[in-house]
C-alpha positions in Angstrom: 207.4 92.1 216.3 209.3 89.2 214.7 207.8 85.8 214.4 209.8 82.6 214.6 207.4 80.4 212.6 204.4 80.4 210.3 202.2 78.9 213.0 202.9 81.9 215.2 201.7 84.2 212.5 198.5 82.3 211.9 197.8 82.3 215.7 197.6 86.1 215.6 194.7 86.0 213.1 193.0 82.7 213.7 190.0 84.3 215.2 189.7 87.2 212.8 189.9 85.0 209.7 188.0 81.9 210.9 185.5 80.5 208.5 181.8 81.2 209.4 179.5 78.5 210.8 177.5 78.4 207.6 180.5 76.9 205.8 180.9 74.0 208.2 177.1 73.5 208.3 176.9 73.3 204.5 180.0 71.1 204.3 178.4 68.6 206.6 175.1 68.7 204.8 176.6 68.2 201.4 178.4 65.1 202.6 175.3 63.7 204.3 172.8 61.9 202.1 170.0 62.5 204.6 169.8 66.2 203.4 168.0 67.1 200.2 168.9 69.9 197.9 165.9 71.8 199.3 167.4 71.5 202.8 170.7 72.9 201.6 169.0 75.7 199.7 167.2 76.8 202.9 170.4 77.1 204.8 172.0 79.1 201.9 169.0 81.4 201.9 170.1 82.6 205.4 173.2 84.2 203.8 172.0 86.9 201.3 175.5 87.4 199.8 176.0 83.7 199.1 172.5 83.3 197.8 172.9 86.1 195.3 176.3 84.8 194.1 174.9 81.3 193.5 171.9 82.6 191.6 174.1 84.9 189.5 176.4 82.0 188.7 173.7 79.5 187.6 172.0 82.2 185.4 175.3 83.1 183.7 176.5 81.8 180.3 178.9 79.6 182.2 176.0 77.1 182.8 174.1 78.1 179.7 170.5 77.4 180.8 167.8 79.1 178.6 165.2 79.5 181.4 166.0 81.7 184.3 166.7 79.8 187.6 164.9 81.6 190.4 165.0 79.2 193.4 168.0 78.2 195.5 167.0 74.6 195.6 167.1 74.5 191.8 170.4 76.4 191.7 171.9 73.9 194.1 170.8 71.0 192.0 172.2 72.6 188.8 175.6 73.5 190.3 176.1 70.1 192.0 177.9 69.2 195.2 181.5 69.8 194.0 180.9 73.2 192.5 178.7 74.2 195.4 181.5 73.3 197.9 183.9 75.4 195.9 181.5 78.3 195.7 180.8 78.3 199.4 184.4 78.1 200.4 185.5 80.7 197.8 182.8 83.1 199.0 183.7 82.6 202.7 187.4 83.1 202.1 186.9 86.2 199.9 184.8 87.7 202.7 187.3 87.0 205.4 190.1 89.4 204.2 188.7 92.9 204.0 191.2 94.9 206.0 194.4 94.4 203.9 196.4 97.7 203.6 195.8 99.0 200.1 199.4 100.1 199.8 200.4 96.4 200.0 197.7 94.8 197.9 194.9 95.7 195.5 192.4 93.1 196.7 190.5 93.0 193.4 193.7 92.3 191.6 194.6 89.6 194.2 191.4 87.7 193.8 191.5 88.1 190.0 195.0 86.4 190.1 193.7 83.7 192.5 190.6 82.8 190.5 192.7 82.8 187.3 195.2 80.4 189.0 192.2 78.3 190.2 190.8 78.0 186.7 194.2 77.2 185.1 195.0 74.6 187.7 191.6 72.9 187.2 192.0 72.9 183.4 195.6 71.5 183.7 194.1 68.7 185.9 191.5 68.0 183.2 194.2 67.9 180.5 196.2 65.4 182.5 193.1 63.2 182.9 193.2 63.5 186.7 190.1 62.3 188.5 188.1 64.9 190.5 189.6 67.9 188.9 187.5 70.2 191.0 190.1 69.8 193.8 192.6 71.7 191.7 190.3 74.7 191.6 190.4 75.1 195.4 194.2 74.6 195.4 194.7 77.4 192.9 192.3 79.7 194.7 194.1 79.3 198.0 197.6 79.2 196.7 198.5 82.7 197.9 196.2 82.9 200.9 199.1 83.0 203.2 200.3 86.3 201.7 197.1 88.0 203.0 197.8 86.7 206.5 201.3 88.1 206.3 200.1 91.4 205.1 197.8 91.7 208.2 200.3 90.5 210.8 203.6 91.9 209.5 202.9 94.7 207.0 206.3 96.5 207.4 208.3 93.3 206.7 206.1 92.5 203.7 206.5 96.0 202.4 210.2 95.3 202.3 209.5 92.1 200.4 207.3 93.8 197.8 209.9 96.5 197.3 212.6 93.9 196.8 210.7 91.8 194.2 209.6 94.9 192.1 206.4 93.1 190.9 208.1 89.9 189.8 206.3 87.3 191.8 208.8 84.6 190.9 211.0 86.3 193.5 208.4 86.4 196.2 209.2 83.3 198.1 212.9 83.8 198.1 212.7 87.3 199.6 210.0 86.1 202.1 212.5 83.5 203.3 215.3 86.0 203.4 213.4 88.8 205.1 210.7 87.0 207.2 212.2 83.6 207.7 209.5 81.5 206.0 207.2 81.8 203.0 203.5 82.4 202.3 203.1 78.8 201.4 204.2 77.9 205.0 201.6 80.3 206.4 199.0 79.0 204.0 199.6 75.5 205.1 199.1 76.5 208.8 196.0 78.5 208.0 194.3 75.6 206.1 195.0 73.3 209.0 193.3 75.7 211.4 190.4 75.9 209.0 190.2 72.1 209.1 190.4 71.7 205.4 191.3 68.4 203.8 194.8 67.0 204.4 195.3 66.9 200.6 194.6 70.6 200.2 196.9 71.4 203.1 199.8 69.6 201.6 199.2 70.8 198.0 199.1 74.5 199.1 201.9 74.0 201.5 204.1 72.5 198.8 203.0 74.7 196.0 206.4 76.4 195.8 208.4 73.2 196.2 206.3 70.4 194.8 208.9 67.7 195.1 208.6 68.2 198.9 205.1 66.8 198.8 204.8 63.3 200.3 201.3 62.1 199.3 200.2 64.6 196.7 203.3 65.3 194.6 201.3 65.3 191.3 198.8 67.8 192.6 201.5 70.1 194.0 203.3 70.1 190.6 200.1 71.1 188.9 199.6 74.0 191.4 203.2 75.1 191.0 202.8 75.2 187.3 199.5 77.1 187.4 200.9 79.6 189.7 204.0 80.2 187.5 201.8 80.5 184.4 199.6 83.1 186.0 202.4 85.1 187.6 204.4 85.2 184.4 201.5 86.4 182.4 200.9 89.2 185.0 204.5 90.2 184.9 204.5 90.3 181.0 206.4 87.2 180.2 205.2 85.3 177.1 203.9 81.8 177.3 206.9 80.7 175.2 209.2 82.0 177.9 207.4 80.2 180.6 207.3 76.9 178.7 211.0 76.9 178.1 211.5 76.9 181.9 209.4 73.8 182.5 211.6 70.7 182.8 210.9 67.5 181.0 210.9 65.8 184.4 208.0 67.9 185.6 206.0 67.3 182.4 206.4 63.6 183.0 205.1 63.9 186.6 202.1 66.0 185.4 201.4 63.9 182.3 201.3 67.0 180.2 202.9 68.3 177.1 203.9 71.9 176.4 201.3 72.1 173.7 198.5 71.1 176.2 199.7 73.8 178.6 199.6 76.4 175.9 196.1 75.3 175.0 195.0 75.6 178.6 196.2 79.2 178.8 194.4 80.1 175.6 191.1 78.6 176.9 191.3 79.7 180.5 190.6 83.4 180.0 186.9 83.1 179.2 186.1 80.8 182.0 188.2 82.8 184.5 186.4 86.1 183.7 183.0 84.5 183.9 183.6 82.9 187.3 185.4 85.9 188.8 182.5 88.2 187.8 180.0 86.1 189.7 182.2 85.4 192.8 182.4 89.2 193.5 180.4 90.4 196.5 177.0 91.8 195.5 
């Protein structure tokens, strides 16, 4: 079956990959000052997987507390609303896609790449002195989410795409456009709209391949495009020097970054990436 648009593809899986009720409940509670951290902790306790991940994360060296944190209300207080929102969404998304054909994607490798991109994107935002750099973490995490939908809905066509790119993810979007008729960024945009995620995140992910197409969030889209390129190039075996040469001076101006800052981010990102990924994995 051939699909004419990304929205048709997402319509095929909108029920299967819908976010669970606990995500929307916690999202509303985090944004509502009437709810205490204890209230939020009680809701999280209803989800054993989310509870375990949260406690593992706050007791890791990433937060660096000497005393062991044993209660969810204390864990929620330590993590804070921004990190908690990221953790809840990341956990829900990672649990949605469990039936991807193994001959198309190694899901552990996929989420490693996605979390790496999330960390790099957030750190680039910090280097550029952007406010609320946590939003870049989610953009990086969800950059390739459309690929998973395409694997589920059109596995044969995507197998042709993967064969054509021969592991070089720089070529992915071009062959998707050629073979399928649209890209994983298009599908990602449609999926995030169905999930009712913020407009900013929808545009950033949707324009992550062509950041100049962004209308309101061009700066953010450029950071996401750069983070994705850095992570993909490293996975393919390109050196950081090779990647830096390909970054235009115009893009650097838009992102308020230097090549030296980008290289520094890639040197620092590995430790944080491995720490976060380890604790986001299902128990």
